[in-house]
SERO-4910 file (N, C-alpha, C, O; in steps of 0.05 Angstrom, whole numbers):
BEGIN
 pado doro    nc1    nc2    nc3   cac1   cac2   cac3    cc1    cc2    cc3    oc1    oc2    oc3
  Met    A  -1361   3980   2688  -1345   3962   2671  -1362   3952   2648  -1386   3946   2651
  Lys    A  -1350   3951   2624  -1365   3942   2601  -1362   3912   2597  -1345   3899   2609
  Lys    A  -1380   3902   2581  -1381   3873   2576  -1354   3863   2564  -1345   3842   2571
  Val    A  -1343   3879   2546  -1318   3870   2533  -1296   3866   2553  -1279   3848   2549
  Ser    A  -1295   3882   2574  -1274   3879   2593  -1275   3852   2607  -1254   3840   2614
  Leu    A  -1299   3841   2612  -1302   3815   2625  -1291   3794   2607  -1276   3777   2616
  Val    A  -1299   3793   2582  -1290   3772   2564  -1260   3773   2561  -1247   3752   2562
  Phe    A  -1248   3797   2558  -1219   3799   2556  -1206   3789   2581  -1187   3774   2581
  Cys    A  -1218   3798   2604  -1207   3790   2630  -1207   3760   2634  -1187   3748   2643
  Ile    A  -1229   3747   2626  -1232   3718   2629  -1212   3704   2611  -1199   3685   2621
  Leu    A  -1210   3712   2586  -1191   3698   2568  -1162   3703   2578  -1146   3685   2576
  Phe    A  -1157   3727   2587  -1130   3733   2597  -1123   3716   2621  -1101   3705   2623
  Leu    A  -1142   3714   2640  -1137   3698   2664  -1133   3669   2657  -1116   3655   2669
  Ser    A  -1148   3659   2638  -1145   3632   2630  -1117   3626   2619  -1106   3605   2624
  Leu    A  -1106   3645   2604  -1079   3642   2593  -1058   3644   2614  -1039   3629   2614
  Val    A  -1062   3662   2633  -1042   3666   2654  -1042   3643   2674  -1021   3631   2680
  Val    A  -1066   3635   2683  -1068   3614   2703  -1065   3587   2690  -1053   3569   2702
  Gly    A  -1075   3584   2665  -1074   3558   2652  -1099   3543   2657  -1110   3542   2679
  Cys    A  -1109   3530   2636  -1133   3514   2639  -1126   3488   2653  -1109   3473   2644
  Asn    A  -1140   3483   2675  -1135   3459   2691  -1154   3437   2683  -1178   3438   2690
  Gly    A  -1144   3417   2668  -1161   3394   2662  -1178   3397   2638  -1202   3395   2640
  Cys    A  -1166   3402   2615  -1181   3401   2590  -1193   3374   2587  -1181   3354   2596
  Ala    A  -1217   3372   2575  -1230   3346   2573  -1244   3343   2547  -1246   3362   2532
  Ile    A  -1255   3319   2541  -1268   3316   2515  -1298   3313   2518  -1309   3304   2538
  Leu    A  -1310   3320   2497  -1339   3319   2495  -1348   3292   2485  -1335   3281   2466
  Ser    A  -1368   3281   2497  -1378   3257   2486  -1407   3260   2479  -1419   3281   2485
  Asp    A  -1418   3240   2467  -1445   3243   2455  -1466   3230   2472  -1467   3205   2473
  Asp    A  -1482   3245   2486  -1503   3234   2502  -1527   3226   2485  -1544   3211   2495
  Asp    A  -1528   3236   2460  -1550   3230   2443  -1547   3204   2428  -1565   3196   2413
  Lys    A  -1524   3191   2431  -1519   3167   2415  -1538   3144   2423  -1541   3139   2446
  Glu    A  -1550   3132   2403  -1566   3108   2408  -1547   3085   2411  -1527   3083   2395
  Pro    A  -1551   3066   2430  -1533   3044   2435  -1527   3027   2410  -1505   3018   2406
  Asp    A  -1548   3024   2393  -1544   3006   2370  -1529   3020   2347  -1524   3008   2326
  Lys    A  -1523   3046   2351  -1509   3061   2330  -1480   3067   2338  -1466   3083   2325
  Glu    A  -1471   3054   2360  -1445   3061   2371  -1422   3057   2351  -1405   3074   2349
  Glu    A  -1422   3034   2336  -1401   3029   2318  -1401   3050   2295  -1380   3059   2286
  Val    A  -1425   3057   2286  -1427   3076   2264  -1417   3103   2273  -1402   3116   2258
  Leu    A  -1423   3112   2298  -1414   3137   2308  -1384   3138   2311  -1371   3158   2307
  Asp    A  -1372   3114   2319  -1344   3113   2322  -1330   3117   2295  -1310   3131   2293
  Glu    A  -1342   3105   2274  -1330   3109   2247  -1333   3138   2239  -1314   3149   2227
  Glu    A  -1356   3151   2244  -1359   3178   2236  -1341   3196   2253  -1332   3217   2242
  Leu    A  -1336   3189   2278  -1318   3205   2294  -1290   3204   2283  -1276   3224   2282
  Asp    A  -1281   3180   2274  -1255   3178   2262  -1253   3195   2237  -1233   3209   2233
  Ala    A  -1274   3195   2221  -1275   3212   2197  -1273   3241   2204  -1259   3257   2191
  Ala    A  -1289   3249   2225  -1289   3277   2234  -1261   3285   2243  -1252   3308   2238
  Thr    A  -1247   3267   2258  -1220   3273   2268  -1201   3277   2244  -1185   3295   2244
  Asp    A  -1204   3259   2224  -1187   3262   2200  -1192   3288   2186  -1173   3301   2177
  Asp    A  -1218   3297   2185  -1224   3322   2173  -1210   3345   2187  -1200   3364   2175
  Thr    A  -1209   3343   2214  -1196   3364   2229  -1167   3366   2222  -1156   3388   2220
  Val    A  -1153   3343   2219  -1125   3343   2211  -1121   3356   2184  -1103   3372   2180
  Ile    A  -1139   3349   2165  -1137   3360   2138  -1140   3390   2139  -1127   3404   2124
  Met    A  -1159   3399   2155  -1164   3428   2157  -1139   3443   2166  -1136   3467   2159
  Asp    A  -1122   3430   2181  -1098   3443   2191  -1079   3450   2168  -1062   3467   2171
  Asp    A  -1082   3436   2145  -1064   3441   2122  -1073   3464   2104  -1059   3470   2085
  Val    A  -1096   3476   2110  -1106   3498   2094  -1087   3522   2096  -1081   3530   2119
  Pro    A  -1077   3533   2074  -1059   3556   2076  -1071   3579   2091  -1095   3585   2090
  Val    A  -1055   3592   2107  -1064   3615   2123  -1054   3641   2111  -1030   3644   2105
  Asp    A  -1072   3660   2109  -1065   3686   2098  -1051   3702   2120  -1064   3709   2140
  Asp    A  -1025   3707   2117  -1010   3720   2138  -1008   3750   2133   -991   3763   2146
  Thr    A  -1025   3761   2116  -1025   3790   2112  -1037   3804   2136  -1054   3792   2150
  Val    A  -1029   3828   2141  -1039   3843   2164  -1066   3855   2157  -1069   3868   2137
  Ser    A  -1085   3851   2175  -1112   3862   2171  -1112   3892   2176  -1097   3902   2194
  Asp    A  -1128   3907   2160  -1131   3936   2165  -1144   3941   2192  -1143   3964   2202
  Asp    A  -1158   3920   2203  -1173   3925   2227  -1155   3923   2252  -1164   3931   2274
  Ile    A  -1131   3913   2249  -1113   3910   2272  -1102   3938   2280  -1093   3953   2262
  Ile    A  -1102   3944   2305  -1093   3970   2315  -1063   3967   2320  -1056   3952   2338
  Pro    A  -1046   3982   2306  -1017   3981   2312  -1011   3989   2341  -1023   4007   2351
  Thr    A   -993   3974   2353   -987   3979   2382   -976   4007   2386   -980   4019   2408
  Asp    A   -962   4018   2366   -951   4045   2370   -972   4067   2369   -966   4090   2375
  Leu    A   -997   4059   2361  -1018   4079   2359  -1037   4078   2383  -1056   4093   2385
  Ile    A  -1033   4058   2401  -1050   4055   2424  -1039   4072   2447  -1017   4068   2456
  Asp    A  -1056   4089   2457  -1049   4105   2480  -1049   4087   2505  -1068   4074   2511
  Glu    A  -1026   4086   2519  -1023   4069   2542  -1043   4076   2564  -1048   4060   2582
  Thr    A  -1054   4100   2563  -1073   4108   2584  -1101   4099   2577  -1118   4100   2594
  Glu    A  -1105   4088   2552  -1131   4079   2545  -1137   4053   2560  -1119   4037   2565
  Ser    A  -1163   4049   2566  -1171   4024   2579  -1173   4002   2558  -1175   4007   2534
  Val    A  -1173   3977   2567  -1176   3954   2549  -1202   3956   2534  -1203   3948   2510
  Glu    A  -1223   3966   2547  -1249   3968   2534  -1249   3984   2508  -1265   3980   2490
  Glu    A  -1230   4003   2506  -1230   4022   2484  -1215   4011   2460  -1217   4022   2438
  Val    A  -1200   3988   2463  -1184   3977   2441  -1192   3949   2434  -1181   3938   2414
  Val    A  -1209   3936   2449  -1217   3908   2444  -1246   3908   2434  -1263   3920   2447
  Glu    A  -1251   3894   2412  -1278   3893   2402  -1297   3878   2420  -1288   3860   2434
  Ala    A  -1322   3885   2420  -1342   3872   2437  -1347   3844   2427  -1344   3839   2403
  Pro    A  -1355   3825   2444  -1361   3798   2436  -1384   3797   2416  -1400   3816   2414
  Ile    A  -1387   3775   2402  -1407   3772   2382  -1435   3769   2394  -1454   3781   2385
  Phe    A  -1437   3753   2416  -1463   3745   2426  -1473   3762   2449  -1458   3771   2466
  Asp    A  -1499   3766   2449  -1512   3780   2472  -1521   3760   2493  -1526   3768   2516
  Leu    A  -1522   3734   2487  -1530   3713   2506  -1506   3695   2511  -1495   3683   2492
  Glu    A  -1498   3693   2536  -1475   3677   2543  -1480   3660   2567  -1493   3668   2586
  Val    A  -1469   3635   2567  -1471   3617   2589  -1444   3612   2600  -1424   3608   2585
  Tyr    A  -1442   3613   2627  -1416   3609   2640  -1417   3585   2659  -1435   3584   2677
  Phe    A  -1399   3566   2656  -1396   3543   2674  -1370   3548   2689  -1349   3549   2677
  Phe    A  -1372   3550   2716  -1348   3552   2732  -1346   3527   2749  -1361   3522   2767
  Asp    A  -1326   3510   2742  -1323   3484   2756  -1296   3482   2769  -1279   3499   2766
  Met    A  -1292   3460   2783  -1267   3455   2796  -1248   3441   2776  -1257   3431   2756
  Pro    A  -1221   3441   2782  -1202   3430   2762  -1206   3401   2756  -1202   3392   2734
  Glu    A  -1214   3385   2776  -1218   3356   2772  -1236   3345   2793  -1241   3358   2814
  Ile    A  -1247   3322   2788  -1265   3308   2807  -1249   3289   2824  -1234   3272   2814
  Glu    A  -1253   3291   2850  -1239   3273   2868  -1258   3256   2885  -1250   3236   2897
  His    A  -1284   3264   2886  -1304   3250   2903  -1330   3248   2887  -1335   3264   2870
  Phe    A  -1346   3228   2895  -1372   3225   2882  -1392   3247   2891  -1409   3255   2876
  Asp    A  -1388   3256   2916  -1406   3276   2927  -1390   3300   2935  -1370   3298   2949
  Pro    A  -1398   3324   2926  -1423   3331   2913  -1424   3323   2883  -1403   3322   2870
  Thr    A  -1448   3318   2874  -1452   3310   2846  -1447   3334   2828  -1433   3331   2807
  Tyr    A  -1457   3357   2835  -1456   3381   2817  -1436   3401   2829  -1441   3413   2850
  Thr    A  -1414   3405   2815  -1392   3421   2826  -1390   3448   2810  -1373   3464   2817
  Ser    A  -1406   3452   2790  -1405   3477   2775  -1425   3498   2786  -1446   3491   2796
  Leu    A  -1417   3523   2784  -1436   3545   2787  -1441   3555   2758  -1422   3562   2744
  Val    A  -1466   3557   2750  -1473   3563   2723  -1489   3589   2723  -1508   3593   2738
  Tyr    A  -1481   3607   2705  -1495   3633   2701  -1503   3637   2672  -1490   3627   2654
  Val    A  -1525   3651   2668  -1534   3658   2641  -1535   3689   2640  -1550   3701   2655
  Ala    A  -1518   3700   2623  -1516   3729   2620  -1530   3738   2594  -1523   3729   2573
  Asn    A  -1550   3755   2597  -1565   3765   2575  -1559   3795   2573  -1570   3811   2589
  Tyr    A  -1542   3803   2554  -1534   3831   2553  -1554   3848   2539  -1554   3873   2541
  Ser    A  -1573   3836   2524  -1594   3852   2511  -1615   3861   2531  -1627   3882   2527
  Thr    A  -1619   3846   2552  -1638   3853   2573  -1624   3862   2599  -1637   3870   2618
  Asn    A  -1597   3861   2598  -1581   3869   2622  -1589   3853   2646  -1593   3864   2668
  Thr    A  -1591   3826   2643  -1598   3809   2666  -1577   3786   2668  -1567   3776   2648
  Leu    A  -1572   3779   2693  -1555   3756   2699  -1570   3736   2716  -1579   3743   2738
  Ser    A  -1574   3712   2705  -1590   3692   2719  -1571   3671   2731  -1551   3664   2719
  Gly    A  -1578   3661   2755  -1561   3641   2769  -1552   3652   2796  -1560   3674   2804
  Pro    A  -1536   3636   2810  -1523   3612   2799  -1542   3587   2800  -1558   3584   2818
  Phe    A  -1538   3571   2779  -1551   3544   2779  -1529   3524   2784  -1506   3528   2777
  Lys    A  -1537   3502   2797  -1517   3481   2801  -1515   3464   2776  -1535   3458   2763
  Gly    A  -1491   3456   2770  -1487   3439   2746  -1461   3424   2748  -1448   3424   2768
  Ser    A  -1455   3410   2726  -1430   3395   2725  -1419   3395   2696  -1434   3394   2677
  Ser    A  -1392   3397   2694  -1379   3396   2668  -1365   3370   2664  -1351   3366   2644
  Phe    A  -1369   3351   2683  -1356   3325   2681  -1376   3303   2676  -1399   3305   2684
  Pro    A  -1367   3282   2663  -1385   3259   2658  -1386   3240   2682  -1372   3243   2701
  Asn    A  -1403   3220   2679  -1404   3199   2699  -1376   3185   2701  -1360   3187   2683
  Thr    A  -1371   3172   2724  -1345   3160   2728  -1348   3130   2732  -1370   3119   2731
  Tyr    A  -1325   3117   2737  -1326   3089   2744  -1337   3086   2772  -1332   3103   2789
  Pro    A  -1352   3064   2777  -1364   3061   2804  -1344   3060   2827  -1350   3069   2849
  Ala    A  -1319   3051   2822  -1300   3049   2843  -1280   3072   2844  -1263   3073   2862
  Asp    A  -1281   3090   2824  -1261   3111   2823  -1273   3137   2813  -1278   3140   2789
  Pro    A  -1279   3156   2831  -1292   3181   2823  -1274   3199   2805  -1284   3218   2793
  Ser    A  -1248   3193   2803  -1230   3210   2787  -1225   3199   2759  -1211   3211   2744
  Ala    A  -1237   3176   2753  -1233   3163   2727  -1260   3159   2713  -1280   3153   2726
  Thr    A  -1260   3162   2687  -1285   3160   2672  -1281   3144   2646  -1259   3146   2634
  Pro    A  -1301   3129   2637  -1299   3115   2611  -1309   3133   2589  -1308   3125   2565
  Tyr    A  -1317   3157   2595  -1329   3175   2575  -1310   3198   2569  -1291   3203   2583
  Asn    A  -1317   3212   2547  -1303   3236   2540  -1312   3260   2557  -1333   3259   2569
  Thr    A  -1295   3281   2558  -1301   3304   2575  -1297   3329   2558  -1279   3332   2543
  Val    A  -1315   3348   2562  -1315   3373   2547  -1290   3390   2554  -1283   3393   2577
  Val    A  -1276   3400   2534  -1253   3417   2538  -1262   3443   2551  -1282   3455   2543
  Asp    A  -1247   3452   2571  -1253   3478   2583  -1241   3500   2567  -1217   3505   2567
  Lys    A  -1259   3514   2552  -1252   3536   2534  -1278   3550   2526  -1299   3545   2538
  Glu    A  -1276   3567   2506  -1300   3581   2496  -1313   3563   2475  -1300   3550   2459
  His    A  -1340   3562   2475  -1356   3546   2457  -1378   3564   2445  -1383   3586   2454
  Ile    A  -1392   3552   2425  -1416   3565   2414  -1439   3545   2418  -1436   3521   2415
  Phe    A  -1463   3556   2424  -1486   3538   2428  -1510   3549   2413  -1512   3573   2406
  Asn    A  -1529   3531   2407  -1556   3539   2401  -1575   3519   2413  -1566   3500   2427
  Asn    A  -1601   3522   2409  -1620   3502   2421  -1639   3492   2399  -1662   3486   2405
  Arg    A  -1630   3490   2375  -1647   3483   2352  -1654   3454   2351  -1674   3447   2338
  Thr    A  -1638   3436   2363  -1645   3408   2362  -1650   3395   2389  -1657   3372   2390
  Gly    A  -1646   3410   2410  -1653   3400   2437  -1637   3376   2445  -1614   3373   2437
  His    A  -1650   3358   2461  -1636   3335   2472  -1654   3310   2468  -1679   3312   2468
  Lys    A  -1641   3287   2463  -1655   3262   2459  -1675   3264   2436  -1699   3259   2439
  Gly    A  -1665   3272   2413  -1682   3273   2390  -1704   3294   2391  -1726   3288   2382
  Thr    A  -1698   3317   2402  -1717   3339   2406  -1739   3333   2426  -1758   3349   2428
  Thr    A  -1737   3312   2441  -1758   3306   2461  -1754   3320   2487  -1773   3322   2504
  Arg    A  -1730   3331   2492  -1724   3345   2517  -1709   3371   2510  -1697   3374   2489
  Arg    A  -1710   3390   2528  -1695   3414   2524  -1665   3410   2528  -1657   3394   2546
  Gly    A  -1650   3423   2512  -1621   3421   2514  -1608   3443   2497  -1619   3452   2477
  Leu    A  -1584   3451   2506  -1568   3469   2490  -1548   3452   2474  -1536   3434   2485
  Asn    A  -1545   3457   2448  -1528   3442   2431  -1502   3456   2425  -1503   3479   2416
  Ile    A  -1479   3444   2431  -1454   3456   2425  -1448   3453   2396  -1447   3431   2385
  Val    A  -1443   3476   2382  -1441   3477   2353  -1416   3492   2345  -1418   3511   2329
  Asp    A  -1393   3485   2356  -1369   3500   2352  -1361   3502   2322  -1350   3522   2314
  Arg    A  -1365   3481   2307  -1355   3480   2280  -1378   3483   2260  -1388   3463   2249
  Leu    A  -1387   3507   2256  -1409   3513   2239  -1402   3507   2210  -1380   3510   2201
  Gly    A  -1423   3499   2195  -1419   3495   2166  -1406   3469   2159  -1399   3465   2136
  Arg    A  -1403   3451   2177  -1391   3425   2171  -1411   3406   2157  -1403   3386   2145
  Gly    A  -1437   3412   2159  -1457   3397   2144  -1469   3374   2159  -1491   3365   2152
  Lys    A  -1456   3364   2180  -1468   3342   2195  -1476   3351   2223  -1462   3365   2236
  Trp    A  -1500   3342   2232  -1510   3350   2258  -1510   3380   2261  -1505   3390   2283
  Glu    A  -1514   3394   2240  -1515   3424   2240  -1489   3435   2252  -1490   3454   2268
  Gly    A  -1467   3423   2245  -1441   3432   2255  -1436   3426   2284  -1420   3441   2297
  Arg    A  -1448   3406   2295  -1446   3400   2324  -1420   3385   2331  -1421   3363   2341
  Tyr    A  -1398   3397   2324  -1372   3386   2331  -1358   3404   2351  -1362   3428   2352
  Asn    A  -1341   3392   2368  -1325   3408   2387  -1302   3391   2397  -1302   3366   2394
  Asp    A  -1282   3404   2408  -1258   3390   2418  -1264   3376   2445  -1281   3385   2460
  Gly    A  -1249   3355   2449  -1251   3341   2474  -1227   3323   2480  -1210   3319   2463
  Trp    A  -1227   3312   2504  -1206   3293   2512  -1219   3266   2515  -1241   3263   2526
  Ser    A  -1205   3245   2505  -1214   3218   2509  -1207   3209   2537  -1191   3223   2551
  Pro    A  -1217   3187   2547  -1210   3177   2574  -1180   3172   2577  -1169   3173   2599
  Ser    A  -1166   3167   2554  -1137   3162   2555  -1121   3188   2553  -1097   3187   2554
  Gly    A  -1135   3211   2549  -1121   3236   2548  -1115   3246   2521  -1099   3265   2518
  Asp    A  -1125   3234   2500  -1120   3243   2472  -1140   3265   2465  -1164   3264   2471
  Leu    A  -1130   3285   2451  -1147   3307   2441  -1162   3296   2416  -1149   3288   2397
  Ile    A  -1188   3297   2417  -1204   3287   2395  -1227   3306   2388  -1231   3326   2401
  Thr    A  -1241   3299   2367  -1265   3315   2358  -1289   3299   2365  -1292   3275   2358
  Met    A  -1308   3311   2380  -1333   3298   2387  -1356   3314   2375  -1353   3337   2367
  Tyr    A  -1380   3302   2375  -1404   3316   2365  -1429   3307   2379  -1428   3287   2394
  Thr    A  -1450   3321   2375  -1476   3318   2388  -1473   3320   2419  -1484   3303   2433
  Val    A  -1459   3340   2428  -1456   3345   2457  -1476   3367   2465  -1479   3387   2451
  Asn    A  -1489   3363   2488  -1510   3381   2497  -1505   3391   2525  -1487   3382   2539
  Val    A  -1520   3411   2533  -1525   3418   2561  -1553   3409   2567  -1572   3418   2554
  His    A  -1557   3391   2587  -1583   3381   2592  -1586   3374   2622  -1567   3377   2637
  Ser    A  -1609   3364   2630  -1614   3358   2658  -1597   3334   2667  -1593   3315   2652
  Gly    A  -1587   3336   2692  -1574   3313   2704  -1595   3293   2713  -1619   3296   2708
  Thr    A  -1586   3272   2726  -1604   3250   2735  -1613   3254   2764  -1637   3253   2769
  Ser    A  -1594   3258   2782  -1602   3261   2810  -1580   3276   2825  -1560   3284   2813
  Asp    A  -1583   3279   2851  -1563   3291   2868  -1555   3271   2890  -1550   3279   2912
  Asn    A  -1554   3245   2882  -1549   3224   2902  -1520   3219   2908  -1513   3204   2926
  Gly    A  -1502   3232   2893  -1473   3229   2898  -1463   3202   2890  -1443   3193   2900
  Asn    A  -1475   3190   2870  -1465   3164   2859  -1448   3170   2834  -1446   3192   2824
  His    A  -1435   3148   2824  -1418   3151   2801  -1433   3160   2776  -1421   3171   2758
  Asn    A  -1459   3154   2775  -1475   3161   2751  -1497   3181   2756  -1515   3184   2740
  Ser    A  -1495   3196   2778  -1516   3215   2785  -1516   3239   2767  -1537   3252   2764
  Arg    A  -1494   3245   2754  -1493   3269   2736  -1510   3263   2711  -1518   3282   2698
  Gly    A  -1514   3238   2704  -1529   3232   2680  -1515   3240   2655  -1529   3249   2636
  Ser    A  -1489   3238   2654  -1474   3248   2631  -1455   3227   2620  -1440   3214   2634
  His    A  -1456   3224   2593  -1436   3209   2579  -1417   3228   2564  -1404   3220   2544
  Gly    A  -1414   3252   2574  -1396   3272   2563  -1409   3299   2561  -1394   3319   2558
  Cys    A  -1435   3301   2564  -1448   3327   2562  -1445   3343   2588  -1438   3332   2609
  Leu    A  -1451   3369   2587  -1453   3385   2611  -1482   3382   2622  -1501   3381   2606
  Thr    A  -1484   3380   2648  -1511   3375   2660  -1518   3396   2681  -1500   3409   2693
  Ile    A  -1544   3399   2686  -1555   3418   2705  -1570   3402   2727  -1584   3383   2721
  Tyr    A  -1566   3410   2751  -1580   3399   2775  -1610   3399   2769  -1621   3420   2763
  Pro    A  -1623   3375   2770  -1651   3373   2762  -1671   3394   2773  -1687   3405   2758
  Pro    A  -1670   3401   2799  -1689   3421   2809  -1684   3449   2797  -1701   3466   2799
  His    A  -1661   3454   2785  -1655   3480   2773  -1660   3481   2743  -1657   3502   2730
  Val    A  -1666   3458   2731  -1668   3456   2702  -1689   3475   2690  -1683   3489   2670
  Asp    A  -1713   3475   2700  -1734   3492   2689  -1727   3521   2688  -1730   3535   2668
  Glu    A  -1717   3531   2711  -1709   3559   2712  -1686   3565   2694  -1685   3586   2681
  Phe    A  -1667   3547   2692  -1644   3550   2675  -1653   3554   2646  -1645   3573   2632
  Phe    A  -1670   3535   2636  -1678   3536   2608  -1698   3559   2602  -1702   3567   2579
  Asp    A  -1711   3569   2623  -1728   3593   2619  -1712   3617   2609  -1724   3636   2599
  Ser    A  -1686   3616   2612  -1669   3639   2604  -1665   3640   2574  -1653   3659   2564
  Phe    A  -1676   3620   2559  -1669   3618   2530  -1693   3623   2512  -1692   3616   2488
  Gly    A  -1714   3634   2522  -1736   3644   2506  -1751   3623   2489  -1755   3628   2465
  Tyr    A  -1759   3601   2501  -1775   3581   2486  -1803   3593   2481  -1813   3609   2496
  Ala    A  -1815   3584   2459  -1840   3595   2450  -1863   3590   2470  -1881   3606   2473
  Asn    A  -1862   3567   2483  -1882   3560   2503  -1871   3539   2522  -1850   3528   2517
  Pro    A  -1885   3533   2544  -1874   3515   2564  -1869   3487   2553  -1853   3472   2565
  Gln    A  -1883   3479   2532  -1880   3452   2521  -1857   3450   2500  -1849   3428   2493
  Ala    A  -1848   3473   2491  -1828   3473   2469  -1801   3461   2479  -1793   3467   2502
  Thr    A  -1788   3445   2462  -1763   3433   2469  -1740   3444   2452  -1717   3438   2457
  Thr    A  -1747   3459   2431  -1726   3471   2414  -1733   3501   2411  -1755   3509   2416
  Gly    A  -1713   3516   2401  -1718   3545   2397  -1697   3556   2378  -1685   3541   2363
  Asp    A  -1694   3582   2379  -1676   3596   2360  -1655   3612   2375  -1644   3631   2364
  Ala    A  -1650   3605   2401  -1629   3619   2416  -1601   3610   2407  -1598   3587   2398
  Glu    A  -1582   3628   2409  -1554   3621   2404  -1537   3640   2420  -1545   3662   2426
  Gly    A  -1512   3631   2425  -1494   3648   2440  -1468   3635   2446  -1461   3615   2434
  Gly    A  -1453   3646   2465  -1428   3636   2473  -1430   3620   2499  -1446   3627   2516
  Leu    A  -1414   3599   2502  -1413   3583   2526  -1384   3582   2535  -1366   3573   2520
  Tyr    A  -1379   3591   2559  -1351   3592   2569  -1349   3573   2593  -1363   3575   2613
  Leu    A  -1330   3554   2590  -1326   3533   2610  -1299   3537   2623  -1279   3537   2610
  Phe    A  -1299   3540   2650  -1274   3543   2665  -1272   3521   2686  -1292   3514   2699
  Arg    A  -1248   3511   2690  -1242   3493   2712  -1218   3504   2726  -1195   3498   2718
  Glu    A  -1223   3519   2747  -1201   3534   2760  -1202   3530   2790  -1221   3519   2801
  Ser    A  -1182   3540   2803  -1181   3540   2832  -1203   3558   2843  -1215   3574   2829
  Lys    A  -1209   3555   2868  -1230   3571   2881  -1223   3601   2879  -1241   3617   2875
  Glu    A  -1198   3607   2883  -1190   3635   2883  -1195   3648   2855  -1206   3670   2854
  Val    A  -1187   3634   2834  -1191   3645   2807  -1221   3645   2800  -1231   3664   2788
  Thr    A  -1235   3624   2808  -1264   3622   2803  -1278   3646   2816  -1295   3658   2803
  Asp    A  -1271   3652   2841  -1284   3675   2854  -1278   3701   2839  -1296   3718   2837
  Met    A  -1254   3704   2829  -1247   3728   2814  -1264   3731   2788  -1274   3752   2782
  Leu    A  -1267   3708   2774  -1282   3708   2750  -1312   3714   2754  -1324   3729   2740
  Ile    A  -1323   3702   2775  -1351   3706   2781  -1356   3735   2790  -1376   3747   2782
  Asn    A  -1338   3746   2806  -1341   3774   2814  -1339   3792   2789  -1354   3812   2788
  Ala    A  -1322   3786   2770  -1320   3802   2746  -1345   3801   2730  -1355   3821   2719
  Leu    A  -1357   3777   2728  -1382   3773   2714  -1405   3789   2727  -1420   3803   2714
  Lys    A  -1407   3787   2753  -1428   3801   2768  -1425   3831   2765  -1445   3845   2764
  Ser    A  -1400   3841   2764  -1396   3870   2762  -1407   3881   2736  -1412   3905   2734
  Glu    A  -1411   3864   2715  -1422   3874   2690  -1451   3883   2694  -1461   3899   2678
  Phe    A  -1464   3872   2714  -1493   3878   2718  -1498   3894   2743  -1522   3897   2751
  Asn    A  -1478   3904   2756  -1481   3921   2780  -1479   3950   2772  -1458   3959   2762
  Gly    A  -1500   3964   2775  -1500   3992   2767  -1505   3996   2738  -1505   4018   2728
***
């Protein structure tokens, strides 16, 4: 099976099954004394997103599109779908929603490097933020939308003092190196968030704040070093680098999750 078949399969399954629990991204890098400023900038970013929707769309047919009448039905999907852009991809497979404080980390995380033909993981992680102390299913923070994202590690976490992957879905926006992405607010509104990372969690104590997240994706602390070793830092002390790739976040039932993980693993078997 080729790499392209996995990506197509994953996107197809997501459309068929439906994404369970889209969420919004929040900013773990925000300094407390800058909260009001960031809220104002977030409003501006959201307004920009609305304005961008008004840009005229070229509805002409691309020469690159393969007419359906020219596709041999006996051909496999691999032969008609273009390969993904990135050789380095991160996969978060999580549950649809959080119902209990424990376990803290409900994601299985894999790093696929197609240039070296290696699959690292699973690492334990979480795609959900901290919750209210009395209710594990409710959070005051934003939650990352379960969809495809783009990442790099050029700015790290906590002002480059720690290792982190930076979600940079909206490149070329000029602020935070394009570190904008979609998310859901605690009230369920679709919003634009920025400075969202993948970084180390706090603990595995099963408390409301053990994930150590105000909206970012987190990794189980004992797995952090091995996880970040997959991204080619210049030396053990380096906190930033030049890695970039795709990040795919799924929140599905166990049955669908098992199918997706098996499809991913099959890319590296044989």
